[in-house]
C-alpha positions as CSV (number, residue, x, y, z in Angstrom):
1,M,9.6,-22.1,36.3
2,I,6.2,-21.9,34.3
3,D,4.7,-18.6,33.6
4,V,1.1,-17.6,34.1
5,T,0.4,-18.3,30.4
6,G,1.9,-21.6,30.7
7,D,5.2,-20.9,29.0
8,W,8.4,-22.1,30.7
9,V,10.6,-19.2,31.9
10,P,14.1,-19.5,33.2
11,A,14.3,-18.3,37.0
12,S,16.9,-15.9,36.1
13,T,14.5,-13.9,33.7
14,R,11.4,-13.6,35.7
15,E,9.7,-10.4,36.1
16,P,6.7,-9.2,37.8
17,L,3.3,-10.2,36.7
18,A,2.1,-6.6,36.2
19,L,4.9,-6.1,33.8
20,T,4.3,-9.1,31.8
21,V,0.6,-8.0,31.4
22,I,1.4,-4.5,30.5
23,K,3.7,-5.6,27.9
24,R,1.2,-8.1,26.4
25,R,-1.4,-5.3,26.2
26,Y,0.9,-2.7,24.7
27,N,1.8,-5.6,21.9
28,Q,-1.9,-6.2,21.4
29,C,-2.5,-2.4,21.2
30,M,0.5,-1.8,18.7
31,R,-0.6,-4.6,16.7
32,F,-4.3,-3.4,16.3
33,A,-3.1,0.1,15.4
34,R,-0.5,-1.0,13.0
35,S,-3.2,-3.1,11.4
36,H,-5.6,-0.3,11.2
37,F,-2.9,1.8,9.5
38,F,-2.0,-0.6,6.9
39,S,-5.7,-1.1,6.2
40,V,-6.1,2.6,5.6
41,W,-3.0,2.9,3.8
42,R,-4.0,0.0,1.4
43,W,-7.4,1.6,0.5
44,T,-5.8,5.1,0.1
45,L,-3.3,3.4,-2.3
46,R,-5.8,1.4,-4.2
47,L,-8.2,4.5,-4.9
48,A,-5.4,6.8,-5.5
49,L,-3.7,4.2,-8.2
50,V,-7.2,4.2,-9.9
51,G,-7.5,7.8,-10.0
52,L,-4.0,8.3,-11.5
53,M,-4.6,5.8,-14.0
54,M,-7.8,7.8,-15.0
55,L,-6.0,11.1,-15.1
56,S,-3.4,9.8,-17.2
57,G,-5.8,7.9,-19.7
58,T,-7.8,11.1,-20.0
59,A,-4.5,13.1,-20.7
60,L,-3.4,10.3,-23.3
61,Y,-6.8,10.6,-25.0
62,W,-6.6,14.4,-25.1
63,L,-2.9,14.2,-26.6
64,W,-3.6,11.3,-29.1
65,F,-7.3,11.2,-30.1
66,D,-8.6,14.9,-29.5
67,N,-5.3,16.0,-31.4
68,V,-4.9,19.0,-29.5
69,Y,-1.2,19.7,-30.9
70,G,-1.7,18.2,-34.4
71,S,0.7,15.6,-35.7
72,D,3.8,17.1,-33.8
73,W,6.5,14.8,-32.9
74,T,6.4,16.0,-29.3
75,A,2.9,14.9,-28.6
76,I,4.0,11.1,-30.2
77,V,6.8,11.0,-28.0
78,G,5.1,12.4,-24.9
79,G,2.0,10.2,-25.5
80,A,4.2,7.3,-25.9
81,F,6.0,8.0,-22.6
82,L,2.6,8.6,-20.8
83,S,1.2,5.3,-22.1
84,V,3.9,3.5,-20.8
85,V,3.7,5.2,-17.3
86,T,-0.3,4.5,-17.6
87,G,0.6,0.8,-18.2
88,L,2.8,0.5,-15.2
89,V,0.2,2.3,-13.1
90,A,-2.3,-0.3,-14.3
91,L,-0.2,-3.0,-13.5
92,W,0.4,-2.0,-10.0
93,S,-3.3,-1.0,-9.6
94,L,-4.1,-4.6,-10.5
95,A,-1.7,-5.8,-8.2
96,T,-2.8,-3.9,-5.2
97,W,-6.5,-5.1,-5.9
98,C,-5.5,-8.7,-6.4
99,F,-2.7,-9.4,-4.0
100,D,-2.4,-8.1,-0.4
101,D,1.3,-8.7,0.1
102,L,2.6,-6.6,-2.7
103,L,1.6,-3.3,-0.9
């Protein structure tokens, strides 16, 4: 048997036309809602990563170049850890802005 959409459907799996239409409309609505959610999530993540990178860069500048704590070894070790994390966040931010598949 051929369905309303032109697809072949076995006679044993036939369902009423109204149910088929309802299922397709539901799938279209869910697809739209899902794509809208991911679009909002993508932009939130992009902007949050840039903000996080700016904050950690400011903290790194404050630790190393303003020299608030002096030449203490904890400022050097903490700054090194913060610079590695800032680099990773910068790489992730670049990936989210350039490639949509990595989100």
